[in-house]
LUMSE-964853 format. One record per residue (C-alpha): residue number from 1; residue in one letter; x negated, y, z negated. Coordinates in steps of 0.25 Angstrom, whole numbers. Layout:
% residues N
(NUM, 'A', (X, Y, Z))
...
***
This chain:
% residues 473
(1, 'M', (-7, 78, 1))
(2, 'Q', (-4, 63, 3))
(3, 'D', (-5, 59, 17))
(4, 'E', (-11, 45, 15))
(5, 'L', (-2, 32, 15))
(6, 'Q', (0, 26, 0))
(7, 'D', (4, 13, -1))
(8, 'K', (11, 9, -15))
(9, 'C', (1, -1, -20))
(10, 'G', (-6, -13, -22))
(11, 'V', (-1, -26, -30))
(12, 'V', (-9, -37, -38))
(13, 'G', (-6, -48, -44))
(14, 'I', (-13, -60, -48))
(15, 'H', (-7, -76, -57))
(16, 'S', (-17, -83, -63))
(17, 'E', (-14, -97, -68))
(18, 'N', (-24, -96, -79))
(19, 'E', (-18, -88, -90))
(20, 'S', (-31, -85, -99))
(21, 'K', (-34, -78, -84))
(22, 'D', (-33, -63, -83))
(23, 'V', (-29, -58, -69))
(24, 'S', (-31, -44, -73))
(25, 'S', (-46, -38, -67))
(26, 'F', (-40, -46, -55))
(27, 'I', (-29, -40, -54))
(28, 'Y', (-38, -25, -55))
(29, 'Y', (-47, -28, -44))
(30, 'C', (-37, -33, -35))
(31, 'L', (-30, -19, -37))
(32, 'F', (-43, -12, -33))
(33, 'A', (-43, -21, -20))
(34, 'L', (-27, -13, -19))
(35, 'Q', (-32, 2, -23))
(36, 'H', (-28, 8, -11))
(37, 'R', (-16, 6, -13))
(38, 'G', (-14, 14, -21))
(39, 'Q', (-21, 20, -33))
(40, 'E', (-10, 28, -41))
(41, 'S', (-10, 18, -53))
(42, 'A', (-12, 2, -55))
(43, 'G', (-10, -6, -66))
(44, 'I', (-10, -20, -69))
(45, 'A', (-1, -30, -77))
(46, 'T', (-3, -45, -82))
(47, 'Y', (2, -57, -89))
(48, 'N', (-6, -62, -101))
(49, 'L', (2, -77, -108))
(50, 'D', (-1, -71, -121))
(51, 'K', (-1, -55, -121))
(52, 'G', (9, -53, -109))
(53, 'L', (10, -40, -102))
(54, 'N', (-4, -33, -99))
(55, 'Y', (-4, -20, -88))
(56, 'Y', (-9, -9, -87))
(57, 'C', (-7, 3, -77))
(58, 'G', (-13, 17, -75))
(59, 'M', (-12, 28, -65))
(60, 'G', (-25, 29, -54))
(61, 'L', (-35, 18, -46))
(62, 'I', (-36, 5, -53))
(63, 'S', (-49, 9, -58))
(64, 'D', (-44, 21, -66))
(65, 'V', (-34, 13, -70))
(66, 'F', (-41, 2, -78))
(67, 'K', (-53, 12, -81))
(68, 'D', (-51, 10, -95))
(69, 'Y', (-43, -3, -97))
(70, 'E', (-47, -15, -99))
(71, 'I', (-42, -23, -89))
(72, 'N', (-42, -36, -96))
(73, 'H', (-32, -30, -105))
(74, 'L', (-24, -35, -95))
(75, 'S', (-25, -51, -98))
(76, 'G', (-17, -60, -89))
(77, 'N', (-18, -70, -80))
(78, 'V', (-7, -65, -72))
(79, 'G', (-7, -49, -67))
(80, 'I', (-3, -39, -57))
(81, 'G', (-6, -26, -53))
(82, 'H', (-4, -14, -46))
(83, 'V', (-11, -1, -40))
(84, 'R', (0, 9, -37))
(85, 'Y', (3, 22, -26))
(86, 'S', (17, 26, -28))
(87, 'T', (28, 29, -17))
(88, 'T', (39, 26, -26))
(89, 'G', (38, 32, -42))
(90, 'Q', (28, 43, -46))
(91, 'S', (12, 43, -48))
(92, 'K', (12, 39, -64))
(93, 'L', (8, 28, -73))
(94, 'E', (24, 24, -76))
(95, 'N', (26, 20, -61))
(96, 'S', (11, 12, -61))
(97, 'Q', (12, -2, -60))
(98, 'P', (14, -14, -62))
(99, 'F', (26, -10, -68))
(100, 'V', (30, -17, -80))
(101, 'T', (43, -21, -88))
(102, 'D', (49, -32, -96))
(103, 'F', (55, -42, -92))
(104, 'D', (61, -55, -94))
(105, 'N', (55, -56, -110))
(106, 'G', (42, -51, -103))
(107, 'F', (38, -41, -92))
(108, 'I', (37, -38, -78))
(109, 'A', (27, -32, -71))
(110, 'M', (27, -29, -57))
(111, 'A', (17, -21, -46))
(112, 'H', (24, -17, -33))
(113, 'N', (19, -12, -20))
(114, 'G', (29, -5, -12))
(115, 'D', (43, 4, -13))
(116, 'I', (58, -2, -15))
(117, 'V', (65, 10, -5))
(118, 'N', (78, 6, -14))
(119, 'S', (71, 7, -27))
(120, 'R', (77, 20, -31))
(121, 'E', (92, 13, -29))
(122, 'L', (88, 0, -35))
(123, 'R', (82, 9, -47))
(124, 'D', (94, 15, -51))
(125, 'E', (102, 3, -51))
(126, 'L', (94, 1, -61))
(127, 'I', (94, 10, -70))
(128, 'E', (110, 9, -69))
(129, 'E', (108, -4, -76))
(130, 'G', (101, 1, -86))
(131, 'Y', (85, 0, -81))
(132, 'S', (74, 10, -86))
(133, 'F', (63, 16, -77))
(134, 'K', (50, 18, -82))
(135, 'S', (44, 22, -70))
(136, 'N', (51, 27, -55))
(137, 'T', (44, 16, -46))
(138, 'D', (52, 6, -39))
(139, 'S', (43, -6, -44))
(140, 'E', (49, -4, -57))
(141, 'V', (65, -4, -51))
(142, 'I', (59, -18, -46))
(143, 'C', (56, -23, -60))
(144, 'Y', (69, -19, -67))
(145, 'L', (75, -26, -52))
(146, 'L', (68, -39, -57))
(147, 'K', (72, -36, -72))
(148, 'R', (87, -35, -66))
(149, 'E', (88, -48, -59))
(150, 'H', (81, -57, -69))
(151, 'H', (87, -52, -81))
(152, 'D', (100, -47, -78))
(153, 'N', (103, -58, -66))
(154, 'Q', (95, -68, -72))
(155, 'K', (87, -74, -60))
(156, 'D', (73, -80, -61))
(157, 'I', (61, -71, -55))
(158, 'L', (60, -76, -42))
(159, 'E', (76, -74, -40))
(160, 'S', (75, -61, -46))
(161, 'I', (64, -55, -39))
(162, 'E', (74, -59, -27))
(163, 'A', (84, -53, -31))
(164, 'V', (75, -40, -34))
(165, 'C', (69, -41, -20))
(166, 'K', (83, -43, -12))
(167, 'Q', (85, -27, -19))
(168, 'L', (72, -21, -14))
(169, 'V', (72, -13, -3))
(170, 'G', (58, -12, 2))
(171, 'S', (44, -15, 1))
(172, 'Y', (36, -21, -11))
(173, 'A', (25, -31, -15))
(174, 'L', (27, -33, -30))
(175, 'T', (17, -43, -40))
(176, 'I', (28, -46, -53))
(177, 'L', (19, -51, -66))
(178, 'I', (33, -57, -75))
(179, 'N', (30, -63, -87))
(180, 'G', (17, -70, -83))
(181, 'E', (23, -73, -68))
(182, 'L', (17, -65, -55))
(183, 'Y', (26, -61, -43))
(184, 'A', (23, -58, -29))
(185, 'V', (34, -53, -22))
(186, 'R', (34, -46, -8))
(187, 'D', (46, -38, 1))
(188, 'P', (52, -46, 11))
(189, 'M', (46, -38, 22))
(190, 'G', (32, -39, 17))
(191, 'M', (31, -23, 17))
(192, 'K', (21, -23, 5))
(193, 'P', (9, -35, 5))
(194, 'L', (6, -46, -3))
(195, 'A', (-4, -57, -2))
(196, 'V', (-7, -70, -13))
(197, 'A', (-21, -74, -15))
(198, 'K', (-27, -85, -24))
(199, 'R', (-39, -84, -34))
(200, 'K', (-45, -96, -41))
(201, 'D', (-32, -98, -48))
(202, 'D', (-25, -84, -48))
(203, 'F', (-16, -80, -38))
(204, 'V', (-16, -63, -33))
(205, 'V', (-6, -55, -26))
(206, 'A', (-10, -41, -19))
(207, 'S', (-6, -31, -10))
(208, 'E', (-17, -34, -2))
(209, 'T', (-29, -46, 0))
(210, 'V', (-40, -36, -3))
(211, 'A', (-35, -38, -19))
(212, 'F', (-37, -53, -17))
(213, 'D', (-51, -50, -10))
(214, 'V', (-57, -41, -20))
(215, 'I', (-54, -55, -30))
(216, 'N', (-58, -65, -22))
(217, 'A', (-44, -70, -19))
(218, 'K', (-41, -79, -8))
(219, 'Y', (-29, -72, 0))
(220, 'I', (-20, -84, 1))
(221, 'R', (-6, -76, 10))
(222, 'D', (2, -66, 9))
(223, 'I', (15, -65, 2))
(224, 'E', (25, -67, 11))
(225, 'P', (38, -56, 13))
(226, 'G', (46, -58, 5))
(227, 'E', (39, -67, -5))
(228, 'V', (38, -70, -20))
(229, 'V', (24, -76, -23))
(230, 'Y', (23, -81, -39))
(231, 'F', (11, -91, -42))
(232, 'E', (17, -103, -51))
(233, 'N', (6, -116, -54))
(234, 'N', (-6, -109, -48))
(235, 'E', (4, -109, -35))
(236, 'I', (9, -97, -27))
(237, 'N', (22, -99, -27))
(238, 'S', (32, -91, -17))
(239, 'Y', (47, -87, -16))
(240, 'M', (54, -80, -5))
(241, 'L', (63, -69, -5))
(242, 'D', (75, -69, 3))
(243, 'R', (71, -60, 16))
(244, 'G', (83, -64, 24))
(245, 'D', (85, -69, 37))
(246, 'D', (77, -58, 46))
(247, 'P', (65, -57, 38))
(248, 'Y', (59, -43, 40))
(249, 'L', (45, -39, 37))
(250, 'A', (39, -24, 37))
(251, 'H', (25, -25, 34))
(252, 'C', (20, -12, 31))
(253, 'M', (11, -9, 42))
(254, 'F', (3, 4, 33))
(255, 'E', (-3, -8, 27))
(256, 'Y', (-11, -13, 39))
(257, 'V', (-15, 3, 42))
(258, 'Y', (-17, 8, 27))
(259, 'F', (-15, 3, 16))
(260, 'A', (-20, -10, 16))
(261, 'R', (-35, -11, 14))
(262, 'P', (-42, -18, 28))
(263, 'D', (-48, -27, 20))
(264, 'S', (-33, -34, 16))
(265, 'T', (-23, -42, 24))
(266, 'I', (-10, -41, 25))
(267, 'D', (0, -50, 30))
(268, 'G', (-10, -59, 38))
(269, 'V', (-13, -46, 44))
(270, 'N', (-29, -38, 42))
(271, 'V', (-29, -24, 37))
(272, 'Y', (-42, -21, 43))
(273, 'Q', (-40, -28, 56))
(274, 'T', (-26, -21, 58))
(275, 'R', (-34, -8, 56))
(276, 'L', (-45, -12, 66))
(277, 'N', (-32, -14, 77))
(278, 'I', (-26, -1, 73))
(279, 'G', (-40, 4, 78))
(280, 'E', (-42, -3, 91))
(281, 'Q', (-26, 0, 93))
(282, 'L', (-29, 14, 90))
(283, 'H', (-40, 14, 101))
(284, 'K', (-32, 8, 111))
(285, 'L', (-19, 18, 109))
(286, 'Y', (-30, 29, 108))
(287, 'P', (-44, 25, 117))
(288, 'I', (-50, 39, 113))
(289, 'D', (-66, 43, 118))
(290, 'A', (-73, 47, 105))
(291, 'D', (-87, 46, 96))
(292, 'V', (-84, 40, 85))
(293, 'V', (-70, 33, 77))
(294, 'I', (-70, 39, 64))
(295, 'P', (-59, 33, 51))
(296, 'V', (-51, 40, 40))
(297, 'P', (-57, 31, 30))
(298, 'D', (-51, 21, 24))
(299, 'S', (-41, 15, 30))
(300, 'S', (-45, 18, 45))
(301, 'I', (-57, 12, 46))
(302, 'P', (-53, 0, 53))
(303, 'A', (-45, 7, 63))
(304, 'A', (-56, 16, 66))
(305, 'I', (-65, 4, 67))
(306, 'G', (-56, -3, 76))
(307, 'Y', (-55, 11, 86))
(308, 'S', (-69, 9, 87))
(309, 'R', (-71, -5, 90))
(310, 'A', (-60, -2, 100))
(311, 'S', (-65, 9, 110))
(312, 'G', (-80, 8, 106))
(313, 'I', (-80, 21, 99))
(314, 'P', (-90, 20, 86))
(315, 'Y', (-85, 20, 72))
(316, 'G', (-89, 31, 62))
(317, 'E', (-87, 36, 49))
(318, 'G', (-84, 51, 50))
(319, 'L', (-75, 53, 36))
(320, 'I', (-80, 47, 25))
(321, 'K', (-70, 44, 12))
(322, 'N', (-73, 48, -3))
(323, 'R', (-68, 36, -8))
(324, 'Y', (-68, 42, -22))
(325, 'V', (-58, 52, -20))
(326, 'G', (-45, 44, -25))
(327, 'R', (-29, 49, -21))
(328, 'T', (-26, 54, -33))
(329, 'F', (-30, 70, -33))
(330, 'I', (-18, 79, -34))
(331, 'M', (-22, 89, -23))
(332, 'P', (-12, 102, -28))
(333, 'T', (-19, 113, -16))
(334, 'Q', (-22, 111, -2))
(335, 'E', (-37, 115, -5))
(336, 'E', (-36, 103, -15))
(337, 'R', (-29, 91, -3))
(338, 'E', (-39, 95, 8))
(339, 'L', (-50, 93, -3))
(340, 'A', (-44, 79, -5))
(341, 'V', (-46, 74, 10))
(342, 'R', (-61, 81, 7))
(343, 'L', (-64, 73, -5))
(344, 'K', (-59, 61, 2))
(345, 'L', (-64, 61, 16))
(346, 'N', (-77, 69, 21))
(347, 'P', (-82, 67, 37))
(348, 'I', (-94, 64, 43))
(349, 'K', (-98, 78, 49))
(350, 'E', (-110, 70, 57))
(351, 'A', (-101, 59, 62))
(352, 'I', (-89, 68, 67))
(353, 'K', (-95, 80, 72))
(354, 'G', (-94, 82, 87))
(355, 'K', (-88, 68, 89))
(356, 'R', (-76, 63, 95))
(357, 'I', (-69, 56, 83))
(358, 'I', (-59, 48, 83))
(359, 'L', (-54, 48, 68))
(360, 'I', (-43, 36, 64))
(361, 'D', (-34, 38, 54))
(362, 'D', (-25, 27, 46))
(363, 'S', (-11, 36, 47))
(364, 'I', (-7, 49, 47))
(365, 'V', (4, 53, 36))
(366, 'R', (6, 67, 34))
(367, 'G', (-5, 74, 42))
(368, 'T', (-11, 80, 32))
(369, 'T', (-23, 71, 27))
(370, 'S', (-25, 69, 42))
(371, 'Q', (-28, 84, 43))
(372, 'Q', (-36, 88, 32))
(373, 'L', (-43, 75, 35))
(374, 'L', (-46, 79, 51))
(375, 'E', (-49, 93, 46))
(376, 'L', (-62, 85, 40))
(377, 'V', (-63, 81, 52))
(378, 'K', (-64, 92, 61))
(379, 'E', (-75, 98, 51))
(380, 'A', (-84, 89, 55))
(381, 'E', (-83, 92, 69))
(382, 'P', (-77, 82, 78))
(383, 'K', (-77, 84, 93))
(384, 'E', (-63, 76, 93))
(385, 'I', (-55, 70, 83))
(386, 'H', (-47, 60, 89))
(387, 'F', (-36, 56, 76))
(388, 'L', (-31, 40, 77))
(389, 'V', (-22, 36, 68))
(390, 'G', (-18, 21, 65))
(391, 'C', (-4, 22, 61))
(392, 'P', (6, 27, 71))
(393, 'P', (14, 41, 66))
(394, 'V', (20, 38, 51))
(395, 'I', (34, 45, 55))
(396, 'S', (40, 40, 41))
(397, 'P', (39, 37, 28))
(398, 'C', (38, 23, 22))
(399, 'F', (46, 18, 10))
(400, 'Y', (41, 7, 7))
(401, 'G', (28, 10, 1))
(402, 'V', (20, 19, 7))
(403, 'A', (20, 32, 2))
(404, 'M', (21, 42, 13))
(405, 'A', (27, 55, 17))
(406, 'T', (40, 59, 19))
(407, 'K', (46, 61, 34))
(408, 'K', (44, 75, 34))
(409, 'E', (31, 75, 31))
(410, 'L', (25, 62, 41))
(411, 'I', (17, 71, 52))
(412, 'A', (21, 60, 61))
(413, 'A', (35, 61, 58))
(414, 'N', (35, 77, 61))
(415, 'Y', (26, 78, 72))
(416, 'S', (20, 72, 85))
(417, 'V', (7, 65, 87))
(418, 'E', (2, 76, 94))
(419, 'E', (7, 86, 86))
(420, 'I', (0, 80, 74))
(421, 'R', (-12, 79, 83))
(422, 'E', (-12, 94, 84))
(423, 'Q', (-8, 97, 68))
(424, 'L', (-22, 87, 66))
(425, 'D', (-29, 94, 78))
(426, 'V', (-37, 82, 84))
(427, 'D', (-40, 80, 98))
(428, 'S', (-29, 66, 97))
(429, 'L', (-21, 60, 88))
(430, 'G', (-16, 47, 90))
(431, 'Y', (-9, 35, 80))
(432, 'I', (-6, 21, 84))
(433, 'T', (6, 17, 89))
(434, 'L', (16, 7, 82))
(435, 'E', (13, -4, 91))
(436, 'A', (-2, 0, 92))
(437, 'L', (-1, -3, 76))
(438, 'V', (8, -17, 76))
(439, 'D', (-2, -22, 85))
(440, 'A', (-13, -18, 75))
(441, 'I', (-7, -24, 65))
(442, 'G', (-3, -37, 72))
(443, 'M', (9, -38, 65))
(444, 'P', (23, -39, 74))
(445, 'E', (30, -24, 71))
(446, 'E', (42, -28, 66))
(447, 'D', (34, -35, 53))
(448, 'L', (29, -21, 50))
(449, 'C', (37, -9, 42))
(450, 'L', (34, 2, 51))
(451, 'G', (42, 12, 45))
(452, 'C', (36, 23, 43))
(453, 'I', (30, 24, 59))
(454, 'N', (43, 19, 66))
(455, 'E', (53, 22, 54))
(456, 'K', (60, 9, 57))
(457, 'Y', (58, 5, 40))
(458, 'P', (61, -12, 37))
(459, 'T', (72, -8, 25))
(460, 'E', (83, 0, 24))
(461, 'L', (78, 14, 16))
(462, 'P', (87, 21, 8))
(463, 'E', (95, 35, 14))
(464, 'D', (87, 45, 5))
(465, 'I', (74, 37, 6))
(466, 'E', (67, 47, 13))
(467, 'A', (70, 57, 1))
(468, 'E', (63, 49, -11))
(469, 'T', (49, 53, -11))
(470, 'Y', (39, 40, -8))
(471, 'Y', (29, 48, -9))
(472, 'K', (25, 56, -21))
(473, 'P', (14, 66, -19))
***
C-alpha cells in the first residue's frame, strides 16, 4: 500500500562539558522535532562517567517508546538519539538504533541516517573474520568495521573512522558515541544532511536545524561533506576525510522537495523558500486558468502558496489531514487500504464542488495513493481537476536511504505523462521539469543527487542491487 517516500532516519548528538549534566531530555525533544524522518523505532544512548553506558530503544513513535520509561534513567552529559524508518533491515526491535556494542574496553553506540550500498559485501567479509551480527542493518556493519580498524589494525579513532569511510559506498550521516566521546560524520558527497549548533555550554548535532530550534540552540553551520566533527575543551574540532583530487557533491534533492520540515535550512538553502519556488516554477510551466489552488497536505502547502502568489488564483484548503493517523497500519485487504486513505485525508466538499481546481502534490511514486486521493476529490464534484507535481517523474529507485519502489512498480518508469493522466482521469497533469526544480533549489545541478529522476547515480552500484529489497512493507 505504501506510495509515499520515506527517509531512513534522523540523528541527534549532544555534548556537554558539564559532567554532572544530563542531556537525555534535550535529545528526546530534538527527536520529537525529527519525528517526520522516521516513525518505526526510536532510541537514546548516553554516557555517564560513573555508570558508563545507558541506553533504551523501542518500536513506534518517540512518545510511544518512552511513554512508560523514565527519561532521567538515561543519565549522562554526552548522548546520541535516533528515529528510524527502515530501508536496509527489517522493521523489528533488533534493528532499532542507536546500535550498541563493546569497544576499546568500553562501548560504542551509533546512530545512522543513510544507506551503504556495499553493506552486504562488507558484512560477508566481517562474518568470514569471525564477527557475529545481531541485526541485519548496515549500521552494525559500520560499527564492526570501526572495531576492526581500531582493535586489529591499532589505529586511533579518527584514523579508524577515515579508514572505514574509504570502504563505504553510499550515504551516511553518523553520530557516534565512544566511551563518552561524541563524533559526527558526514559522507564525502554530503548526501544526507547534518549540522551543528550550540546551546549554552552544550554542542548539538542533528539531521535538521528544526531540532536546534526546539531546544533554543543556536545554529552554527552545516557539517561539511567528508568532515568529522568532535568536541574538546568546549570547542568544535574538525577532521577532514580524504575526498580525492576532484571532490564530488550529491546532496539529496528530496530533502528539499519532501523529506525535510519546511522550517529547516539545509546546506544554506531554506526548505520553505525552495517549496515556494517550486510552486512559482509550476506556474511558469503550467499557467492554468482555475478557481482555486489546493495542496495535498502537508509537504505541498508551500508549493501551493507559491503557485497561488504567482498566478493570483486564490489558495484554498480543500483537503483536511487527520494528524492522529499514524503510518504503522497493517492493511491486508483492498477495502482496508482504501479506508486508510479516507482516515488520513478528507475533502472539504464546499471548497471543491463546481470549481476548477489546481491540486498540487510533492511527488508521484507508484501512483496508487494518487488514484485513491483523486477519487476522494472527485466525490466532492469539482468542475475540473488539474494535477501538478513538484518533483519530476520518478523513473528509477533510490539506493541511498530513500524507501522507494522497484523500477517495475514506478508508474513514471512504465507510462508516459499522458498515459498517467488517463489512468488518474484528470483534466491535465503536469510535472515540474528537472531544470525548473534545480532553479527552485538554487544549487548547481552537479551538486545534487538526481539518480531517481535521471538515473545518473553518484556512486558505483553492485550489479545485483536491483534485485535487493530496499523497501520492506
